[in-house]
N, C-alpha and C positions, 0 to 999 in steps of 0.2 A: 656762725662765727665769721667775722670779717677777716679774711686772709691777706688782702692787700692794703693794710694800713700802713702806708709808707711815712716813716718819721725822720728817716736819714737818707742822704744821697752820696753814693759812692761814684766817682767819676774816674774812668781810666782813660788817660791820655795816651794814645798811640797803641797799634796793635802789634807791639813787639813780642819777642820770644817769652817775656815774663808775663806781661798782661794777658795773653791768650791762656796761659795756665789758670790764671784767676777765673777767667770765664768758663774754662773746662771745669773747674771745681764747683762753680755755680750751676753748671748744667746737671750736676749730681747731687748738689745740696742746695737748700733753700734758707736764707736768713730772713725770718719774718720781720717786716718793718723796713727793709732795705730796698731802695730803688737804685738800679746800676745803670750807667750810661757809658758807653764806649765812644770816643771821638777819634777818628782816624781819617787820614787824606785818601784812603783807598778802600774798596770794598773787599779786597783780598790782601792778606799779608804773605810776603814771600819769605820762605824759609831759606836763610842764606846757606845752610849746609848743602843743600840740593841744587843751588843755583848754577855752579860750574857744570853739573850734570845736565841741567836744562840748555845751557849754552852749547854744549856739544851734543845735544839732541838725545840723550839717554832717557830723559824724562819730559813729559809734557808740562804745559804751564799749570794745568789743573793739579798735577802730581806734586807740584813744589808750592802749591798755594793754600793758605788757610782762608776759608770763607768767613769772613768776620760777621756778615749780616746773619748768616745761618747760625753761627756760634752764638751770637746774642740772642737769636730766637730760642735756642735750646737752653740758654742761661737765664731767660726771662730778663734780659736786659734790652735797652734801647740803643740802636746803633745811629750815629750821626756822622756823615761823611763831610768833613770840612777841615780847615787848616786853623790852628791856633795862632793868634797874633799877639796876645797879651796874657799874662798871669798876674792878677792882683791878690796877694796873699792876705792883705789886711781886710779886704771885702769877701775873701773867699770866692773870687769871681774869675771866670775864664772867658775871655773875649775872642770870638770866632769871626772868620773873614766873611762868612755869608749868612750866619744865623745869629739869633739873639744870644746874649750872654748866658752862661750857666754857672750856677753856684754849686759848691760842693761842701760836704761835711768831712769826707775823706777823699783824698786824691791819690792816684797812683800814675807816676810819669814814667813811661816806657816808650819814648819816641825815637830812640836810636840816635844816631850821629850823622853829621854831614862831613864831607871831605873838607880838610883844612887847607884853604888856599891863600891864607893871609899873606904869605911871602912871595906869591906868584902873580906877576902882572899878566893878565889875560885880555888880549885885544879881541874886539868885537868880531873880526874876520875868522878867528881861529875855530877849527872844528874839534870840540872836546865834549866829553861826557863824564859825569861823576860816577864812581863805582859805589859811593855811599850817598844816600841810603840805597841799599841793594835793590829795592823795588823800582828806583828810577833807572838803574842799569837794565832791568828786565824790560821796563816799558820802552826804553830807548834802542833796544836791540834791533828792531826793524829799521831804524834810521842808520845804525851802524852798518847793517847788511847793504843798504843802498850806496853807501860811501865805498864799501869794500868790493861790491859787485863788479865782476867782469874786468878786473884789473889787478895788477900786482901792487897792493897797497903797503905803505909803510905805517905800522902802528906803534905808538910808543905808550907804555904804561908807567906813569910816575908813581914811584912808591917801591921800596925794595924788600917789602915783607913777603911771608909765605903766600899771602892771598894774591899778591901780583903774579907769582909763578903759577899758581893753580889756575888763575884767569887766562894767563898767556897759554898754558897747555890746552884749555878748553877752546880758545880762539883758533888755535892751530887745527884742532880737530873739526872745528865747525865749517871752515871755508874750504871748498874744493880748489878755488883759485889760490895760487900761492900768496902768502902774506909775510911781510918781513916785520918781526916783532922785536922791539928793544925795551928792556926794563931798565929804567933809571931810578937810582935811589941814593940818598945822602948816606944811608947805611943799607947794606945788603944782608938780608937774612940774620938780623940781629936778635930775634927772638930768643929768650933765655932758654926756653924749654926744648929748642931743637938741638939734638946732639950733632957732633961734628960730621958723623957719617951721613946723617940725614941731609945736612947742608950740602955735602959733596954729591950725594945722589941727585939732589934738586938741580944743582948746576950742571951735572953731567947729562940729565935728562933734557934740560934746557938747550944744552949745546947740541945734543943729537937731533933735536928738533929745529935747530937753526935759529934759536932765540938768543939775542945778544944781551949782554949785561954791561951797564955803564955806571960807575960810581961817581956821583956828582950832585950838586943841588940845582934844581931848575928854578930860574928867576922870572922867565917870561914865556908866553905862548903867542905865536902869531899864526898866520894862515898856513904857511908851509915849514915853519921852523919852530924848534924848541931852543931857547937860549939858556946856557949854564953859567953858573957864577965864575967859571974859570975862562969864560969867553967863547968856548966852543958852542957851535951850533949843530942840531941833529935835524936833518930833513924829516918831515912827517906829513902824512895825509889825515891822521886822526890820532887824538890824544885821549887816553883814558886816565883819569885822575883818582889814584888810589893812595892818597897821601894820609897822614895821621887824622884822627878824629877831632871833630869840633861840634859844639852844641848850637842849636838854632838861636837866633837873635832874641826871640820873646822869651826864652828860658835864661839866656845870659842876662838879659835886662831885668829879670824878676829879682826880688829881695832874698831869694834862697842863697845861703851861704855857699861860696864857691872855693876851690883850692887854687893854687897858683897857676894852674894850666886853664882854669876857667870852668872845670867840671863841678857838679853839684856834690857837695860834701854830705855824706850819709853816715850814720852810725852802723854798728854791726847787726842791727835789726832792720836795716835798709831805709830807715827814717831820716828825713832831712835833719841836719844838726840844729837848725833854728826854727823848723816848723813841724812839730810833731804830729801833724795830721797829714803829712805828705810823704809818701813812699817815692823813692827814685831809684830806678834799677837800669841795668844795661850799660851802653856806652856813655850815657849822659852823666852817670854817677861816678863818685870817687869815695871809696870806703876809707874811714879814717884809719891810718896807721897800717894800711894794707896797699901794696903796689901790685896791680895785675894788668896785663894788656887787655885792650878792648877787643872783645871777640864775642861771636854768638854763642860760643860754649859757655862763657861766663854769664851771659844774660839767661840762658836756659837754666843753669845752676841757681841763679838768684830767683828765678821764677818758682822754683820748687819751695823756696823759703818764703818768697812774697805771698803766694796763695795761701799759705798757712798763717802768716802774720796778719794779713788783712782780716781773715776769719777771727783770729784770736783778739785782735784789737776791737773789732765790732761786737764781739760777744763778751768783752771785758776780762779777758784772761791775759796772762803773762806772755810776751812775745819770745820767739826763739831767735838765736843768734845765727848769722850766716858766716860759715868758716869755708872760705875758698880753699880749694886744693892748691898745693904748690906745683903740681905738675899735672898735665892731662894729656889724653890721647889725641894725637894728630892722625888724620886720615885724609891724604891729599891725592885727588884724582890726577892720573898722569897720561898713559896711553889708554886706548879703548879696553875697558874691562880690567884695568890695572890701577892700583893705588899704592902710594908709599905710606907706611905706617911708622910713626915715631912715638915711643913711650919710654921716658927716662933715657937709658943708654941703649934701648933697643931699636933697630931699624930693620924693616922688611919691605920688600917691593914685590908684589905678585897679584894674581888674580883673586886669591883668597882675601887679600886686603881690601879689594874693591867690593867683593861680596859682603864682607864685614861692614864697610862703609855704608852700603845700600841698606843692609839689614837695620843698623843703627838709626839711619835717617828716616827710613820708612816707618820704623816703630814709633819715632817722635811725631812725624806728620799725621799718621793714622789715629793719634789720640784726639785729633780734632775733626775727624770725619764722623758723620752721623748717617750711616748707610740705610736708607729706606726704613727708618724707624721713627715712630712719634716720639716726642719728648719723654725721656725716662722718668720713672718714679723717683722722687727726691727725698732725702733725709731732711728734716725741718730742725733748724736752729732759730734762736731769737737774738735780736740786738740786746746789748746789756740793759738798755732801759725800755725795752718793749713790753707793753701790757696787752693782753687780749682784751678786746672790746667785744662784748657779747652782741651788742645791738647798736646800730647807728639809726638816728631818726630818719624817717622817710619824708617825702613831700618837701616843703620848704625848710624843713629841719636839717636837710642834707646840703644846704647851699655852701659854695666855696666861702671861706673866710673873708670878712669885709676889708681887711687890711690887704690881702692879696689882690682882691678886686680893685680897690682904690689905687694901689700902687700901679697896677697895670694901666688903668684907665688915664691916669695922670700923664703917662707917656704918649697917649694918642688922642685925648679928647679933653674938653673942658667940662665934661658932664661928671664932675666929681661928686655931685649931690645925688647921683643915681636917679634922674627923673624916671618916671614910670613908663613914659611913652614919648614919641617924637612926631612932629607934624612933617609930613612929606608932601610936597607940591608936585602934582602931576599935570602934564599938558592934556593927556587924554582922560576921558571918563572911563575908558576900558583899560583895565589893569590886568596884566598876566600875573599869575601866581602859582608858585610850585613849592612843595616841601619835600625834604629828603633826609633821611637819617642813615648814618654810616658808622658801624663800630670800628675802633681802631684796630688795625692790623698788628699783630704781635711783633715787637722789635722795631717797628717802623718809626722814623723820625716823626714826631707829632707836627713838626712844621710842614713837611711834605704831605702828611695826611690831611692838614688844614687846606693846602692848595688842592689836593685832589678832591676833597669834599665840595669846595666851591666849584670847581670845574664840572664835577659830576652834576651839581644842581643847575649850574648855569646852561648845560646842554638843553634842559627842559624849556627854558626861555627862548634860547636861540632857535630850537626847532619849530617854535611857534611864531617865528619872524619878529621876535622882540629883542630888546636890549635890557639888561638888568639895571635898575635905578636905585633899589634900596634892598636891604636884607635884615631879617631878624635871626639871631643865632642863639642856640642853647647848647652849652658845652658841658659835657659830662667828664670830669677828671677822676682818676682814682682816689679812693680814700687816702688822704695824705695831709701832711703838714709842711709849713715853711718852704724850704727850697724846692721840694718835690712838687707841691701844689703850685707854686710859681711857675716851675718849669713847664708842666702841662698846660696851664692856662695861657701862658705867654706864647708857647710854641703854637698851640692850636689856633690862637687868634691872629698871630703874626703871619701864619701861613694862609689864613683866609683873607687877610688884608693884602697880602702880596699880590693875589690875583684879583680881588675886588676893586683895588685902586686902579687897575687898568680899565675898568668900566666906569670910573668915577662914581662908584656905588657908595651910598650912604648906609652906614650900619646904624639902623634906626632903633633897634631894641635888642636886648639879650638877656639871657638867664644863664647862670652857672651853677653846677652842682656836683656832688660827689658820688661816684657809682663804682660798682664792682665791674661794670662793663663800660669803660670809657668810650665816648664817641662824640659825634657832632651832629646836631639837627640844624638844618638851615631852611628858612622860608625866604624865598627870593621873590621880589616884585619887579615887574618889567613893563615897559611901554611897547606897544606894537609899532614897528617901523614898516614892515612889509606884510602883505597878506600871504601867509604861508600856512599850509594845512597837510593832513595825510590823504585827503580825498581829491587831490588835484592832479594826480599822475595821469599820463596820457599813454596810449598804446604806442610803442616804439621808443619811449623815453628810456635813456640808458640809466643803470643803477650803479652808483659809486659808493665806496666806503672812504672815509677820510684817513683812516689809519687801520692797521691790522688788528685782529681779533685774538683773544686767548688769555686774558688776564685771569679768568676764573680758574680754569684747570691748571694753569701754570703757577698760580699762588698755591693751589692745593698740592701740586707736586713739590714745590719748593719747601713748604712747611711740613711736608711728610718726609723731608730729608732725602729726597730723590737724588741719586748720584748722576742723574741725566742733566741736572741743572747746576751751574756754577755760579759764583759771585758775579762774574760778568754777565751771565744770563739774567740774573735778578736785576742788575742795573739796567739792562734793556727793558725789562718788565716795567721797572719804576719810572724810566724815562717815558714810556708809553703811557703810563697812568698820569703823568704830570703834563702831558701834552694837551692843551686846550684845542677847542673847535671854532673859536671865534673867526680866525682867518678864513677857515673852510666856509663857513656860512656866508661871509662877505664875498668869497669867490663865486659861490653858487648863486647868490642874489644878483651879482653883476653879470651872471650868465643866464638870467631869466628863470632860475628855478623856483618853482612855487610849492615844491613837495619835498619835505625832508622829515626825518625823525632820528633821534638818537638811539643807538643800540645800548641798552642798559641791562638791568638784572633779569629781564625775561629772555634775553638772548636775541640773535639774528632772526631766527624763524618767526617768533612772535611779533616783532616789530615790522618785519617785512609783510607778514600776512595781514597785519592792520592796515597797512597802506594799500594792499591788493584788495581787500574786501571792501574798504571804504570808497576806493576808487573804481570798483566794479571791473577789476582786471585780474589778470594772473601774471606770474613772473617766471622768467626762465633764467637760471643762474648757473655759474660754473664755480666749483669749490676746488681750491688747489692750495699748495703750500704759500702762495703769494699773500693769502689773506691771513697768515698766521704771524704772530710776534715771533715765535720760535718754530723753525720749520721741521723739528724732530717729530715725525708723525707718531712715534711710539708714545711720546707723552700725551698726545691727544687720546690715544686709544686707552692708556692705562689709568689716567687720573681724571677725576670729575670733581667739580665744586658741589657743595651741599644743595645747590639750587638746581642742579642739572636735572634731576629725576623729574621734579615738578614741571620744569619747562618742557621737557620731552613729552610728558603725558598731556600737557595742555595743547601743544601745537603740532604733534606728530600727524594728526588726522589732516592737516592742511597741505601736507608735503608729498610729493611724488619723488622718490629716490630709490636707487637700486639697492638690493640687499648687500650688506657688508661694504657700502661705500666708505672708503678710507677716511674721508673728512666729514662724515655725518654728524659726529659728535659736536663739531664747532657750531651747528645750528642752534644748539640748546645751551651753549656756555654762557653763564651770567657775566656781564661786563661791568666793572666800575670805571666811570668816565670813559665809556666806550666810544667808538667812532660815530660820526654822523652818517646816516644812509641818505643819500641825495639823488633825486631824479633830474637828469639833465636832458634836454631835446637833442636829437641827433645833430641838428644844424648848429647848435651851441658847443658841441663837443670840443673843438679845438680851442675855442675861447676859454672855456672852463679849465681845460687841462693846462693851458699856458698860464692863466691867472693863478691857479693853484701852484704850479711849478715855480713861478716867480717868487711866491711867498715863502716856499718851503725847501726848494731845490730838490724835491721828490715828486713823484707822480701820484695822483689819486688812484685807488685801486677799482678797476672796472670789474664788476662781478657778473653783470648780465643786462637784461632789459625787460620791460613790461610788454606782455603780449595780451591778445584778446582773451576774455575770460573763458576759463575752461573748468573742468571738474574741480581741480585742485588749485590752491592759490600759488604754490611754489613748485616748480619742476627743476630738479637738480640734475646736472650732467657731470 
C-alpha cells in the first residue's frame, strides 16, 4: 500500500503559538494524502511567556525556544527557513525572499505582529530595538548588552502596557551596573482585564525599582533624545519600542479582508472572511464582532481550536467555533522568584505566584520537546477525497506528470519538447565522470537538499583535479499530485541549479519519477584541469581538512531527538552541509598540492588510508575537538550513523590508536558533502593557509603529516 500519496498541500506561515500546536497534533496523528510545509524566518520559535525570565537569566535560550526543524521532523513536515514577501490568493501562491514560490491548498497564517511605528519619526542615528516580534528582541539582546555595558545607561520603553512593565522589571534584574528606565505611553496600564489593585501594585513595584513613568505620545527618536507631542524631550541611550501591534506589509497588501485597523478579519472558525481556505490566528487576526487585546495568551487559545479545525476541514467534517474568554489569568514576573497574579478582582504578589507561572509556562513549552525518542506511533486519518492506491506502476510508469515537468522546464530551458539527449562539447578527450545518489533527509528543505547533493557529487570531480562541465540528473519525488509534485520537483532542481550555475555547468539530460524514497541521483562530467591523484603524497607533507567533520552522527543524534542538540546546533550542521569545497581546491592548487581526496560516506579513516596505501606512506594525525562540527564529545560517544559499523569493520585494521581514545568514532563517521583532505608541502604551508584564510576568514584544519611507511597506515595521537 502506498502511504505517501500526497494530493493536498497544507502550508503553515509562521512558527507562532498557534501553528506549533498544529504541528504537535501532526506529530501524533497522520492525515494520509497531506503534505505539510512550515515556513518561518527562524529555526526556533521563542515562547513570549518565558522571554522576561530569559532576559533576567532565570531560563536559558533553549528553555524558552521551540525547535521548529525538529518539530517538523516529528510531524513529517518540511521546514523552510525564509521570509514571505507576497501572498497571491488568486493563484494560491506564496512568494519567498530566497526560495521558489510555493502553492497551497490550505493555508494557516500565524506570523505574529510587528511594532506599530507609523506615527513615530525615527532618525538613522537613533539606537532602538523592537519588542515585537519577540524573537527579534531575544536576537538583539547581546547588542543591547553592549550599549548598556559598563556605564549608567538611560533606557526608554515606548508603550504603556503591562508587557512594558514586565520588560522593565526584567531589565532591572539583568544588569549589575545601574540603569535608568523610563516607560512612556499614550495610555498607562489601560488593559481592561487588569483590576485596580494590580495596576497600583505594578506602579508601586516600578517606583521601588526606580522605574519612571511618563504619560505622553512619542513623535520622534534621535540619537540621544525622544521627543513627545507636548514638546518635551527625554534623554536616552537606548529605546525599546513596545507600541501597539501592526501586520507585515506582504500581509497588509494581500487581498484578505481587513478591519479598520488593518488586521485580517476572520470568522469564529478562524477562517478568513473572504478566503475560506485560509486560517489566520494570533496578533494578525481580528475575529468578527469580538474585541480582544493582542497577546500570546490569545494565540495559544486560538491554537487549541486551529489544530482541530485544520484536521476537521481536511477530513471533511464540521468546524468548531472559537469562543474567547472575557477574562484570563495574568502572571507578571517582578522581583527574583516573585510574580504578580491578576484574575478578575483577585490580586496576589508572592513566591507561589512565580512558581505557578513557571509551572504553566514549562507545561506549555514541554509539549514541543521530544526527549531522546524516535518519532512516536501515529493514528491515521484520511483526507476527505483520499483514496488508497494499492499499486503504483514501476519503471517508466512512475514518471512525474508531463504537465509538471513541462511547466518547470519552461522556466529554465527551451527544451520543452523533451529531447532524449544533448550534445556536449569537451576540449579534452579525457572526461572525468562520477555518480552519486542521496536520499532526502526527513523535514529538510528540498532546495537545500538539491544544493547539498550537487556539492557532494562535485567533490569527486574536484578531488581528481577537474571542473564540472555537465551533469545528468534523476529526481525521485514522493508519490504526489499537483502542488506537491510541483514543490518537490522545482525545489530539488532549483537547489541543484543554484550550485551548478556557479560552475557554468550544463544540465544535459534528466529523468524524474515518483518514489516512496525521494532522493537525487547525479552523474557529473568534468574536464581535467590539473594533475591530482591519491598516490602523489610525499613524506613530510602536511595533512589538512577544509572543514570539520561529524555530519553523520550529529544528524543521527538530532533525528533521534537528542536534547543535546538545539535548533541552533542544527543550523550549524546545515551550514556545514551547504559549504562547498571549490575555493579550497583552488587554494590547494595555487599552493602546489597534487594530492587530495574528499571525505564522504566511508569516513576519514578509509579515505586517508587510501592515500597512504597508494602513496606507499603512513600518516600521523592528532584528533581533537577542533575537527568536530559540534565540540560536545558526549554526542560523538553516544550516537552513530547507520554506516558507522561497516566503516569501522573495513578500516580499523589500518589504524594504530589507543584504547578508549575519546575521538576514535570520528574516524568512521560517514560524511555527506564532507571536507577535502589535502596534502600540502611544508614549504607551501604559509602560502596555503593565507590563501585559504583570505577566501573564508577561517583557517584550514591541520590534523597531521605523512611519514615513512610503517606497519599501519594511520597512527593517531
